[in-house]
ZASEDREN-19653 format. One line per field, with one value per residue: residue number from 1; z, y, x of N, C-alpha, C, O in turn; residue in one letter. Coordinates in nm, 3 decimals, decimal comma. Layout:
BEGIN
num (NUM|...)
npz (Z|...)
npy (Y|...)
npx (X|...)
capz (Z|...)
capy (Y|...)
capx (X|...)
cpz (Z|...)
cpy (Y|...)
cpx (X|...)
opz (Z|...)
opy (Y|...)
opx (X|...)
residu (A|...)
# end
This chain:
BEGIN
num (1|2|3|4|5|6|7|8|9|10|11|12|13|14|15|16|17|18|19|20|21|22|23|24|25|26|27|28|29|30|31|32|33|34|35|36|37|38|39|40|41|42|43|44|45|46|47|48|49|50|51|52|53|54|55|56|57|58|59|60|61|62|63|64|65|66|67|68|69|70|71|72|73|74|75|76|77|78|79|80|81|82|83|84|85|86|87|88|89|90|91|92|93|94|95|96|97|98|99|100|101|102|103|104|105|106|107|108|109|110|111|112|113|114|115|116|117|118|119|120|121|122|123|124|125|126|127|128|129|130|131|132|133|134|135|136|137|138|139|140|141|142|143|144|145|146|147|148|149|150|151|152|153|154|155|156|157|158|159|160|161|162|163|164|165|166|167)
npz (8,767|8,825|8,599|8,639|8,594|8,605|8,805|8,956|9,004|9,211|9,397|9,624|9,790|9,759|9,461|9,501|9,747|9,673|9,504|9,688|9,860|9,679|9,623|9,876|9,917|9,687|9,429|9,558|9,428|9,263|9,399|9,530|9,790|9,794|9,619|9,532|9,305|9,239|9,187|9,285|9,273|9,165|9,252|9,345|9,302|9,453|9,428|9,487|9,679|9,571|9,349|9,055|8,995|8,851|8,571|8,494|8,302|8,428|8,355|8,096|8,135|8,342|8,360|8,499|8,513|8,568|8,777|8,669|8,580|8,382|8,298|8,111|7,844|7,578|7,441|7,312|7,446|7,691|7,948|8,013|8,236|8,575|8,542|8,536|8,587|8,555|8,740|9,050|9,236|9,441|9,370|9,414|9,353|9,331|9,382|9,351|9,396|9,550|9,462|9,445|9,137|9,053|9,277|9,397|9,638|9,859|9,920|10,200|10,349|10,393|10,186|9,914|9,903|9,971|9,746|9,555|9,640|9,594|9,316|9,260|9,349|9,158|8,924|8,968|8,959|8,693|8,556|8,614|8,863|9,224|9,460|9,727|9,910|9,977|10,044|10,120|10,219|10,174|9,905|9,789|9,623|9,649|9,498|9,409|9,175|8,955|8,750|8,490|8,298|8,157|8,406|8,519|8,627|8,502|8,359|8,488|8,359|8,383|8,637|8,685|8,713|8,966|9,144|9,261|9,109|9,048|8,821)
npy (7,677|7,791|8,019|8,349|8,660|8,863|9,125|9,121|8,859|8,572|8,321|8,043|7,836|8,146|8,240|8,319|8,190|7,924|7,893|7,924|7,705|7,499|7,525|7,465|7,214|7,007|6,910|6,970|7,129|6,950|6,833|7,002|7,068|7,114|7,344|7,686|7,914|8,243|8,540|8,868|9,023|8,856|8,584|8,244|7,931|7,625|7,360|7,027|6,793|6,680|6,882|6,918|7,187|7,283|7,357|7,510|7,741|7,964|8,193|8,143|7,923|7,958|8,169|8,437|8,612|8,859|8,701|8,449|8,172|8,029|7,741|7,608|7,713|7,659|7,374|7,189|7,201|7,108|6,884|6,525|6,425|6,461|6,526|6,792|7,096|7,000|6,874|6,759|7,026|7,318|7,586|7,933|8,192|8,542|8,840|8,757|8,831|8,890|9,127|9,432|9,551|9,803|9,979|9,909|9,787|9,546|9,216|9,017|8,823|8,624|8,542|8,600|8,568|8,300|8,184|8,262|8,129|7,864|7,874|7,896|7,647|7,488|7,591|7,508|7,228|7,198|7,251|7,037|7,043|7,053|7,210|7,406|7,631|7,949|8,279|8,539|8,793|8,842|8,793|8,556|8,254|7,913|7,613|7,268|7,090|6,813|6,809|7,031|7,278|7,539|7,744|7,935|8,217|8,300|8,599|8,870|8,853|8,597|8,597|8,753|8,630|8,528|8,726|8,865|9,056|9,347|9,533)
npx (9,797|9,464|9,297|9,187|9,078|8,890|8,777|8,543|8,493|8,563|8,745|8,730|8,936|9,125|9,305|9,585|9,628|9,588|9,810|10,018|9,971|10,009|10,281|10,387|10,287|10,314|10,091|9,859|9,663|9,539|9,339|9,137|8,926|8,575|8,563|8,507|8,360|8,284|8,078|8,078|7,839|7,644|7,636|7,732|7,914|7,949|8,155|8,115|8,309|8,634|8,824|9,010|9,193|9,403|9,454|9,238|9,060|8,894|8,752|8,665|8,510|8,315|8,040|7,886|7,581|7,325|7,104|7,161|7,369|7,619|7,785|8,038|7,957|8,013|7,929|8,090|8,329|8,277|8,352|8,309|8,041|8,123|8,385|8,632|8,466|8,217|8,026|7,869|7,720|7,651|7,451|7,429|7,221|7,196|6,994|6,734|6,428|6,112|5,902|5,709|5,657|5,581|5,595|5,832|5,843|5,965|5,878|5,892|5,775|5,476|5,183|5,248|5,523|5,538|5,416|5,599|5,828|5,742|5,729|6,002|6,090|5,966|6,090|6,354|6,322|6,231|6,463|6,617|6,734|6,780|6,591|6,714|6,708|6,543|6,598|6,413|6,474|6,749|6,743|6,827|6,874|6,915|7,026|7,082|7,285|7,346|7,520|7,648|7,477|7,291|7,175|6,915|6,721|6,426|6,287|6,072|5,827|5,725|5,634|5,416|5,164|5,182|5,148|5,352|5,481|5,336|5,151)
capz (8,847|8,750|8,550|8,671|8,598|8,628|8,945|9,026|9,031|9,319|9,426|9,762|9,833|9,661|9,375|9,566|9,850|9,601|9,458|9,807|9,906|9,578|9,645|10,003|9,911|9,545|9,401|9,631|9,336|9,194|9,483|9,615|9,845|9,793|9,548|9,505|9,210|9,258|9,137|9,401|9,258|9,106|9,319|9,354|9,284|9,537|9,365|9,594|9,672|9,526|9,212|9,000|8,945|8,798|8,440|8,460|8,260|8,488|8,281|7,978|8,176|8,427|8,328|8,580|8,471|8,667|8,798|8,578|8,571|8,275|8,309|7,982|7,740|7,456|7,467|7,258|7,541|7,820|7,972|8,058|8,372|8,678|8,516|8,535|8,672|8,518|8,852|9,148|9,295|9,493|9,306|9,484|9,269|9,405|9,316|9,328|9,494|9,530|9,489|9,369|9,026|9,043|9,391|9,442|9,771|9,869|10,005|10,270|10,413|10,354|10,078|9,787|9,915|9,968|9,605|9,487|9,678|9,522|9,177|9,254|9,360|9,026|8,828|8,991|8,907|8,546|8,505|8,660|8,985|9,350|9,540|9,861|9,995|9,926|10,150|10,058|10,267|10,100|9,762|9,761|9,588|9,641|9,446|9,380|9,043|8,943|8,649|8,443|8,179|8,190|8,512|8,524|8,676|8,391|8,398|8,560|8,288|8,434|8,776|8,696|8,759|9,108|9,226|9,315|9,029|9,023|8,725)
capy (7,750|7,835|8,157|8,431|8,798|8,958|9,170|9,089|8,716|8,527|8,177|8,001|7,931|8,244|8,190|8,327|8,085|7,798|7,890|7,904|7,567|7,411|7,529|7,398|7,076|6,977|6,824|7,019|7,182|6,839|6,782|7,110|7,027|7,210|7,464|7,784|8,023|8,334|8,677|8,947|9,075|8,763|8,456|8,156|7,787|7,542|7,229|6,930|6,697|6,729|6,934|6,948|7,324|7,325|7,423|7,563|7,880|7,990|8,299|8,088|7,814|8,005|8,303|8,485|8,729|8,884|8,591|8,339|8,126|7,932|7,670|7,543|7,763|7,585|7,231|7,114|7,204|7,055|6,748|6,433|6,445|6,415|6,577|6,938|7,155|6,940|6,782|6,807|7,155|7,399|7,717|8,041|8,308|8,661|8,931|8,685|8,900|8,905|9,268|9,503|9,613|9,943|10,059|9,866|9,727|9,409|9,128|8,925|8,719|8,624|8,451|8,627|8,506|8,155|8,147|8,285|8,016|7,746|7,890|7,864|7,501|7,436|7,628|7,419|7,096|7,205|7,255|6,918|7,077|7,030|7,331|7,400|7,734|8,083|8,379|8,656|8,917|8,858|8,772|8,449|8,125|7,806|7,484|7,174|7,029|6,693|6,847|7,166|7,328|7,678|7,756|8,075|8,259|8,373|8,732|8,909|8,820|8,470|8,612|8,835|8,549|8,495|8,841|8,933|9,175|9,409|9,643)
capx (9,701|9,346|9,304|9,070|9,127|8,781|8,784|8,419|8,491|8,651|8,747|8,760|9,038|9,167|9,413|9,717|9,634|9,608|9,950|10,101|9,954|10,069|10,427|10,418|10,237|10,293|9,976|9,741|9,561|9,471|9,229|9,086|8,796|8,464|8,608|8,401|8,380|8,171|8,074|8,035|7,703|7,548|7,622|7,849|7,897|8,037|8,169|8,130|8,418|8,765|8,828|9,142|9,181|9,534|9,459|9,106|9,044|8,763|8,684|8,598|8,420|8,205|7,992|7,775|7,505|7,220|7,009|7,195|7,508|7,642|7,912|8,063|7,866|8,047|7,906|8,202|8,441|8,232|8,400|8,205|7,991|8,216|8,519|8,641|8,362|8,089|8,010|7,771|7,752|7,541|7,451|7,358|7,196|7,154|6,898|6,609|6,344|5,969|5,875|5,608|5,728|5,541|5,641|5,965|5,832|6,015|5,798|5,983|5,695|5,336|5,141|5,318|5,655|5,516|5,393|5,726|5,914|5,694|5,769|6,144|6,099|5,929|6,195|6,468|6,287|6,225|6,599|6,688|6,806|6,710|6,576|6,773|6,650|6,520|6,598|6,351|6,535|6,875|6,722|6,924|6,814|7,015|6,982|7,191|7,284|7,430|7,619|7,619|7,412|7,261|7,075|6,878|6,592|6,367|6,243|5,952|5,704|5,675|5,591|5,296|5,052|5,199|5,111|5,470|5,501|5,207|5,168)
cpz (8,763|8,710|8,584|8,689|8,622|8,775|9,023|9,062|9,144|9,328|9,575|9,752|9,720|9,583|9,438|9,676|9,786|9,557|9,575|9,856|9,808|9,593|9,770|9,997|9,765|9,524|9,470|9,536|9,252|9,272|9,583|9,660|9,844|9,736|9,515|9,401|9,227|9,190|9,248|9,392|9,218|9,173|9,317|9,324|9,373|9,475|9,474|9,570|9,627|9,379|9,174|8,933|8,869|8,668|8,398|8,419|8,303|8,413|8,158|8,015|8,249|8,392|8,415|8,514|8,578|8,664|8,706|8,595|8,462|8,296|8,181|7,879|7,610|7,487|7,418|7,351|7,678|7,837|8,013|8,202|8,471|8,658|8,509|8,633|8,638|8,619|8,950|9,217|9,357|9,435|9,395|9,386|9,355|9,321|9,279|9,434|9,452|9,565|9,400|9,262|9,019|9,154|9,437|9,581|9,767|9,964|10,069|10,344|10,362|10,233|9,945|9,789|9,911|9,824|9,525|9,515|9,602|9,374|9,161|9,265|9,223|8,921|8,843|8,930|8,755|8,483|8,552|8,785|9,107|9,430|9,677|9,952|9,917|10,045|10,089|10,103|10,189|9,949|9,709|9,740|9,575|9,586|9,413|9,241|9,044|8,843|8,591|8,305|8,208|8,295|8,528|8,590|8,566|8,445|8,458|8,492|8,336|8,573|8,791|8,753|8,906|9,200|9,289|9,241|8,992|8,929|8,786)
cpy (7,787|7,982|8,227|8,575|8,901|8,997|9,139|8,942|8,683|8,375|8,158|7,858|8,028|8,191|8,206|8,220|7,948|7,784|7,861|7,759|7,467|7,409|7,450|7,249|7,041|6,876|6,870|7,060|7,074|6,793|6,887|7,074|7,143|7,347|7,555|7,884|8,113|8,467|8,761|8,996|8,970|8,627|8,374|8,012|7,717|7,402|7,126|6,834|6,762|6,769|6,962|7,085|7,371|7,402|7,482|7,711|7,922|8,096|8,246|7,978|7,865|8,148|8,335|8,607|8,751|8,769|8,471|8,301|8,021|7,873|7,588|7,585|7,685|7,436|7,145|7,107|7,148|6,912|6,656|6,463|6,383|6,467|6,730|6,996|7,102|6,830|6,837|6,935|7,218|7,540|7,814|8,156|8,422|8,742|8,861|8,736|8,903|9,049|9,323|9,584|9,764|10,029|10,026|9,805|9,582|9,331|9,027|8,815|8,728|8,538|8,475|8,562|8,354|8,108|8,160|8,170|7,890|7,753|7,857|7,714|7,439|7,467|7,537|7,282|7,093|7,202|7,136|6,942|7,048|7,160|7,309|7,503|7,862|8,175|8,508|8,789|8,945|8,850|8,663|8,316|8,024|7,680|7,400|7,115|6,907|6,716|6,980|7,180|7,477|7,678|7,903|8,095|8,346|8,500|8,747|8,865|8,689|8,484|8,691|8,756|8,511|8,609|8,911|9,063|9,231|9,526|9,777)
cpx (9,580|9,362|9,174|9,116|9,017|8,777|8,656|8,407|8,588|8,648|8,771|8,810|9,072|9,286|9,552|9,735|9,654|9,753|10,044|10,093|10,016|10,221|10,465|10,386|10,209|10,180|9,850|9,629|9,492|9,349|9,181|8,944|8,696|8,503|8,489|8,448|8,258|8,188|8,012|7,890|7,599|7,536|7,749|7,811|7,998|8,038|8,201|8,246|8,547|8,759|8,972|9,132|9,305|9,529|9,325|9,114|8,904|8,684|8,611|8,498|8,296|8,168|7,871|7,713|7,399|7,119|7,034|7,341|7,514|7,780|7,926|7,957|7,887|8,037|8,022|8,322|8,403|8,284|8,285|8,163|8,090|8,357|8,517|8,541|8,224|8,056|7,907|7,817|7,626|7,557|7,373|7,345|7,143|7,054|6,768|6,511|6,198|5,935|5,765|5,681|5,701|5,601|5,782|5,963|5,875|5,925|5,893|5,908|5,553|5,308|5,212|5,456|5,642|5,495|5,523|5,822|5,873|5,732|5,918|6,169|6,071|6,035|6,316|6,440|6,285|6,363|6,682|6,770|6,719|6,709|6,637|6,707|6,625|6,514|6,541|6,411|6,664|6,856|6,813|6,852|6,926|6,950|7,104|7,171|7,375|7,542|7,575|7,563|7,394|7,152|7,044|6,743|6,535|6,302|6,105|5,824|5,643|5,613|5,462|5,178|5,064|5,162|5,231|5,493|5,366|5,228|5,128)
opz (8,643|8,777|8,561|8,786|8,657|8,861|9,146|9,141|9,169|9,272|9,643|9,710|9,602|9,633|9,428|9,693|9,838|9,571|9,562|9,889|9,849|9,579|9,770|10,063|9,723|9,590|9,445|9,562|9,178|9,218|9,704|9,577|9,887|9,798|9,475|9,408|9,230|9,142|9,299|9,495|9,236|9,153|9,292|9,322|9,370|9,469|9,543|9,456|9,641|9,296|9,251|8,828|8,827|8,656|8,279|8,493|8,226|8,407|8,121|7,934|8,221|8,393|8,405|8,464|8,669|8,562|8,669|8,620|8,451|8,309|8,148|7,833|7,541|7,551|7,474|7,339|7,769|7,750|8,044|8,279|8,454|8,748|8,480|8,748|8,687|8,588|8,935|9,252|9,328|9,450|9,445|9,341|9,442|9,203|9,186|9,548|9,334|9,681|9,295|9,293|8,983|9,129|9,507|9,638|9,684|10,076|9,998|10,397|10,296|10,183|9,870|9,688|9,853|9,783|9,438|9,424|9,552|9,313|9,061|9,198|9,178|8,838|8,744|8,859|8,694|8,370|8,532|8,812|9,095|9,463|9,738|10,059|9,808|10,137|10,016|10,032|10,145|9,874|9,601|9,827|9,500|9,620|9,392|9,194|9,123|8,850|8,636|8,212|8,278|8,275|8,548|8,606|8,538|8,563|8,476|8,559|8,330|8,620|8,899|8,834|8,965|9,321|9,363|9,302|8,916|8,954|8,718)
opy (7,811|8,059|8,175|8,607|9,015|8,909|9,131|8,903|8,757|8,310|8,246|7,768|7,999|8,106|8,113|8,166|7,866|7,677|7,783|7,698|7,364|7,304|7,377|7,168|7,044|6,772|6,814|7,030|7,104|6,721|6,866|7,052|7,254|7,451|7,506|7,934|8,066|8,503|8,727|9,010|8,993|8,559|8,425|7,976|7,747|7,336|7,138|6,799|6,883|6,701|7,021|7,098|7,486|7,506|7,501|7,794|7,915|8,089|8,298|7,944|7,820|8,238|8,269|8,694|8,669|8,742|8,400|8,386|7,935|7,945|7,508|7,502|7,651|7,378|7,039|7,018|7,141|6,828|6,704|6,520|6,270|6,454|6,790|6,952|7,153|6,711|6,951|6,952|7,177|7,603|7,782|8,212|8,401|8,713|8,904|8,688|8,917|9,089|9,268|9,676|9,842|10,138|10,105|9,775|9,504|9,376|8,959|8,723|8,824|8,469|8,380|8,506|8,287|8,005|8,078|8,120|7,818|7,651|7,797|7,660|7,351|7,382|7,494|7,227|6,997|7,156|7,133|6,869|7,020|7,214|7,204|7,469|7,882|8,154|8,578|8,888|9,057|8,895|8,675|8,270|8,044|7,644|7,451|7,094|6,898|6,652|7,037|7,106|7,535|7,618|7,985|8,002|8,453|8,508|8,650|8,842|8,671|8,392|8,694|8,809|8,465|8,590|9,008|9,167|9,171|9,611|9,880)
opx (9,592|9,430|9,065|9,184|9,046|8,775|8,660|8,321|8,683|8,559|8,825|8,737|9,052|9,360|9,631|9,844|9,729|9,813|10,138|10,194|10,069|10,284|10,564|10,450|10,094|10,174|9,743|9,512|9,398|9,265|9,184|8,855|8,728|8,480|8,383|8,560|8,145|8,295|7,905|7,825|7,479|7,435|7,859|7,693|8,117|7,934|8,302|8,277|8,566|8,699|9,048|9,070|9,311|9,595|9,300|9,167|8,809|8,562|8,506|8,411|8,185|8,253|7,768|7,784|7,385|7,057|6,941|7,427|7,427|7,879|7,839|7,879|7,791|8,126|8,048|8,406|8,485|8,262|8,176|8,240|8,135|8,440|8,413|8,532|8,124|8,057|7,862|7,934|7,514|7,662|7,265|7,445|7,058|7,034|6,699|6,511|6,166|5,939|5,734|5,757|5,789|5,653|5,845|6,068|5,829|5,898|5,967|5,971|5,514|5,397|5,233|5,500|5,727|5,549|5,552|5,889|5,958|5,764|5,957|6,257|6,143|6,067|6,375|6,523|6,332|6,379|6,803|6,865|6,600|6,815|6,616|6,656|6,678|6,435|6,610|6,399|6,687|6,942|6,870|6,778|7,021|6,838|7,214|7,059|7,469|7,647|7,475|7,595|7,477|7,046|7,133|6,664|6,588|6,268|6,031|5,723|5,522|5,546|5,404|5,102|4,967|5,146|5,213|5,520|5,290|5,314|5,136)
residu (X|X|X|X|X|X|X|X|X|X|X|X|X|X|X|X|X|X|X|X|X|X|X|X|X|X|X|X|X|X|X|X|X|X|X|X|X|X|X|X|X|X|X|X|X|X|X|X|X|X|X|X|X|X|X|X|X|X|X|X|X|X|X|X|X|X|X|X|X|X|X|X|X|X|X|X|X|X|X|X|X|X|X|X|X|X|X|X|X|X|X|X|X|X|X|X|X|X|X|X|X|X|X|X|X|X|X|X|X|X|X|X|X|X|X|X|X|X|X|X|X|X|X|X|X|X|X|X|X|X|X|X|X|X|X|X|X|X|X|X|X|X|X|X|X|X|X|X|X|X|X|X|X|X|X|X|X|X|X|X|X|X|X|X|X|X|X)
# end
């Protein structure tokens, strides 16, 4: 069974459900369809297709931080592309918001949000990812990756020129 003990992290299916299905259907955990690993405050990753989750130490493989996710921090432990969790996935990062830094006002529409969205499209491309969506109300940015490296949203200093963060 995959290992995951941090209370803020979760999987879909949940680990007890995986264990139950493995008992009822031996070999189930070798081919879990569209497996998800997430953090309640920071986002989630949906791994496309079938994933063998039997011996994954998720705590050492997947690390969520505010506006960032790292899969296989240790390059020496990263499997070849297509194996383990180093495969195509959709990443959802939370807390990605266009707001006035001084007043805390959240922008949910208009030209500032449009510029912010374009910056996210560019950030995805710079990291070798494909932009999927940005929900300015939820503060949710989705993008797809072909494999894993570090994917992050760099801090506010990059946004000053967009007019989202006003001093």
